[in-house]
C-alpha positions as CSV (number, residue, x, y, z in Angstrom):
1,M,-0.4,13.0,3.5
2,L,-1.3,16.8,4.2
3,G,-0.3,17.6,0.5
4,C,-3.0,14.9,-0.8
5,L,-5.8,16.3,1.6
6,V,-4.9,19.9,0.3
7,G,-5.3,18.9,-3.1
8,L,-8.3,17.2,-2.8
9,V,-10.0,20.3,-0.9
10,V,-8.7,22.5,-3.8
11,W,-10.1,20.5,-6.6
12,S,-13.4,20.0,-4.5
13,L,-13.9,23.9,-5.0
14,A,-14.0,23.9,-8.8
15,P,-17.4,23.8,-10.1
16,A,-18.6,20.3,-10.4
17,H,-20.7,20.8,-13.6
18,A,-17.7,22.0,-15.4
19,W,-15.7,19.1,-15.0
20,A,-18.5,16.8,-15.7
21,Q,-18.7,18.5,-19.3
22,I,-15.0,17.5,-20.1
23,S,-14.2,14.4,-18.1
24,R,-13.6,11.7,-20.6
25,G,-12.5,9.0,-18.0
26,S,-10.2,8.4,-14.6
27,V,-7.5,7.1,-13.3
28,V,-7.5,5.4,-9.6
29,G,-5.5,4.0,-7.3
30,F,-7.1,1.6,-4.7
31,G,-6.7,-0.4,-1.7
32,G,-9.1,-3.5,-0.8
33,M,-10.0,-5.5,2.2
34,P,-11.4,-8.6,2.6
35,V,-14.8,-9.1,3.6
36,S,-15.1,-10.3,7.1
37,G,-14.4,-14.0,7.5
38,A,-12.0,-14.2,4.6
39,A,-8.4,-15.0,4.9
40,F,-7.3,-13.4,1.9
41,Q,-5.0,-10.5,2.4
42,P,-5.0,-7.0,1.2
43,T,-5.4,-5.9,-2.5
44,F,-3.6,-3.0,-4.1
45,G,-3.6,-1.7,-7.7
46,G,-4.6,0.9,-10.0
47,G,-7.5,1.2,-12.8
48,V,-8.3,3.2,-15.9
49,S,-11.6,4.2,-17.1
50,V,-12.6,5.4,-20.5
51,A,-16.1,7.0,-21.5
52,L,-17.5,5.3,-24.3
53,T,-20.9,7.2,-23.6
54,P,-21.7,9.2,-20.5
55,N,-23.1,5.9,-18.8
56,I,-20.9,3.1,-20.4
57,H,-17.0,3.2,-19.9
58,A,-14.5,0.6,-20.7
59,I,-12.2,-0.3,-17.5
60,G,-8.8,-1.8,-17.2
61,E,-7.2,-2.7,-13.7
62,V,-3.8,-4.1,-12.6
63,G,-3.2,-5.1,-8.8
64,R,-1.9,-7.8,-6.5
65,V,-3.2,-10.0,-3.8
66,S,-0.1,-10.8,-1.2
67,D,-1.8,-14.2,-0.4
68,V,-4.7,-16.1,-1.6
69,M,-4.1,-19.3,0.0
70,N,-6.5,-21.9,1.9
71,P,-7.3,-20.4,5.1
72,T,-6.5,-23.8,6.4
73,V,-3.4,-24.5,5.0
74,D,-2.5,-21.1,5.9
75,R,-3.2,-21.7,9.7
76,L,-1.5,-24.9,9.5
77,S,1.7,-23.3,8.2
78,S,1.7,-20.8,10.7
79,L,2.4,-23.4,12.9
80,T,5.7,-23.8,11.8
81,T,8.7,-21.4,11.5
82,A,8.5,-21.8,7.5
83,D,5.8,-19.2,5.8
84,L,4.3,-20.6,2.7
85,D,2.1,-18.1,0.7
86,V,0.5,-17.8,-3.0
87,S,0.6,-14.3,-4.5
88,A,-1.3,-13.2,-7.3
89,F,-0.6,-10.7,-9.9
90,Y,-3.3,-9.5,-11.9
91,G,-4.5,-7.5,-15.1
92,E,-8.2,-7.2,-16.3
93,G,-10.4,-5.3,-18.6
94,G,-14.2,-5.0,-18.9
95,V,-17.3,-2.6,-18.7
96,R,-18.7,-0.3,-16.2
97,F,-22.4,0.9,-16.4
98,L,-23.1,4.0,-14.4
99,T,-26.1,5.8,-13.2
100,G,-27.2,9.4,-13.8
101,V,-25.0,12.1,-15.7
102,R,-25.0,15.2,-13.5
103,G,-24.4,15.6,-9.6
104,P,-21.5,14.6,-7.5
105,L,-22.8,11.1,-6.9
106,R,-22.9,8.3,-9.7
107,G,-23.6,4.5,-8.7
108,Y,-22.1,2.1,-10.9
109,V,-21.9,-2.0,-11.7
110,E,-19.2,-3.5,-13.4
111,T,-17.9,-7.0,-15.0
112,T,-14.3,-7.7,-15.7
113,A,-12.4,-10.8,-17.0
114,G,-8.6,-11.3,-17.6
115,F,-5.9,-13.3,-16.2
116,A,-3.8,-13.9,-12.7
117,R,-0.4,-14.9,-12.3
118,L,0.0,-17.3,-9.3
119,S,3.3,-17.6,-7.5
120,T,4.1,-19.8,-4.6
121,R,6.9,-19.0,-2.4
122,L,8.5,-20.2,1.0
123,H,9.9,-17.9,3.6
124,G,11.5,-18.6,7.0
125,I,13.9,-21.3,6.5
126,E,16.9,-19.5,5.3
127,S,19.2,-22.6,4.5
128,V,16.8,-23.9,2.1
129,D,14.4,-21.0,1.0
130,A,16.4,-20.3,-2.3
131,Y,16.5,-24.0,-3.3
132,V,12.8,-24.6,-2.5
133,N,12.1,-21.4,-4.4
134,G,13.8,-22.3,-7.3
135,G,11.5,-25.4,-7.5
136,L,8.4,-23.8,-6.6
137,A,9.2,-21.0,-9.7
138,F,8.3,-24.0,-12.1
139,F,4.8,-24.1,-10.7
140,D,3.9,-20.4,-11.2
141,R,1.0,-20.3,-13.4
142,T,-1.3,-17.9,-15.3
143,S,-5.1,-18.5,-14.8
144,P,-8.2,-17.0,-16.1
145,M,-9.8,-14.5,-13.9
146,L,-13.2,-13.1,-13.9
147,G,-14.9,-10.1,-11.6
148,L,-18.0,-8.5,-10.7
149,G,-18.5,-5.2,-8.9
150,G,-20.5,-2.3,-7.9
151,G,-20.4,1.0,-6.1
152,V,-20.6,4.7,-5.8
153,Q,-18.2,7.5,-7.0
154,L,-18.2,10.7,-5.4
155,L,-17.1,13.5,-7.9
156,L,-15.1,16.4,-6.1
157,G,-14.0,18.8,-9.1
158,P,-11.2,16.8,-11.2
159,A,-10.8,14.4,-8.3
160,V,-12.8,11.2,-7.6
161,L,-13.5,9.2,-4.4
162,D,-14.5,5.5,-5.5
163,V,-16.1,3.3,-2.8
164,G,-17.3,-0.3,-3.7
165,Y,-17.5,-4.0,-3.7
166,R,-15.6,-6.7,-5.7
167,Y,-16.0,-10.2,-6.4
168,K,-13.1,-12.0,-8.0
169,R,-12.8,-15.5,-9.3
170,I,-9.3,-16.8,-10.3
171,V,-9.7,-20.5,-12.0
172,G,-7.0,-22.8,-11.1
173,D,-6.0,-25.8,-12.8
174,G,-3.6,-27.8,-11.3
175,T,-2.9,-30.3,-8.2
176,L,-0.8,-27.2,-6.5
177,D,-3.9,-25.1,-6.5
178,R,-6.5,-27.8,-5.3
179,V,-3.9,-28.1,-2.3
180,L,-3.0,-24.9,-1.6
181,T,-6.2,-23.0,-2.5
182,G,-8.8,-25.3,-1.4
183,G,-10.3,-26.3,-5.0
184,N,-9.7,-25.5,-8.4
185,S,-11.1,-21.7,-8.2
186,I,-10.0,-19.2,-5.7
187,N,-12.9,-16.5,-4.7
188,M,-12.2,-13.3,-3.2
189,S,-14.8,-10.8,-2.0
190,Q,-13.5,-7.4,-1.0
191,M,-14.5,-3.9,0.0
192,R,-12.4,-1.3,-1.8
193,V,-11.7,2.4,-1.6
194,G,-9.7,4.3,-4.4
195,V,-8.6,8.1,-5.1
196,G,-8.0,9.2,-8.5
197,Y,-8.2,11.9,-11.0
198,R,-10.7,12.4,-13.6
199,F,-9.3,13.9,-17.2
C-alpha cells in the first residue's frame, strides 16, 4: 500500500501537459459499492480505454458482482443455515465522451453493452452442497447487459484516478431469474473508484 502511494506521488511530479500530449489510453482497476438502499454486493474489475480522438475513447471492461439476488429473497435465505447467491461475471464494450483536453480534471459520460454470466450457488449445507450446486450449474446462463455512466478523471502525470457512477442492467430470461432476482432484469446502481495508468 505504501509503495502504491509513493508511486502515485512520484508520477504526479511529472508535468501533466507532457503526459497529456502522449496519452493514447489507459488501464484502470476499480471497485464499486452499491448506492444507498441497494442490496447488491461490491463490484471489482478492470477496464481499458483507447483514444479514437482526444474527446472520444473506445472502452472495454470486465468485472464481477458477488451477489445480484433480489433483496427479499436474500433476506429470507439469511434466516436459514443455507446461503444462496447469484453471482455475475461480465464483459462489455462501449464509447466514452470526455470534456476538455488540457488540465488535470476531465469529466466524462459513457455507454456500454455486453454480456453477463450468471451463476447460482448454495453454501452452508455441507452434506448436499456439491449435489445441489451440480444441479444448479445447469441453470447458469449468459444474459445481455447494458450500462450508462459518468464521472471525473484526475490526471496525475501518467497515473489516473477515476471517480464516477455506473448504472447496469442485466436482462434475465428465465424462471430462475424471476424467482431469485425479482423480475426479468437486474438493475444495479453503483459509485465507483478506480486507479490506473495512462499510456
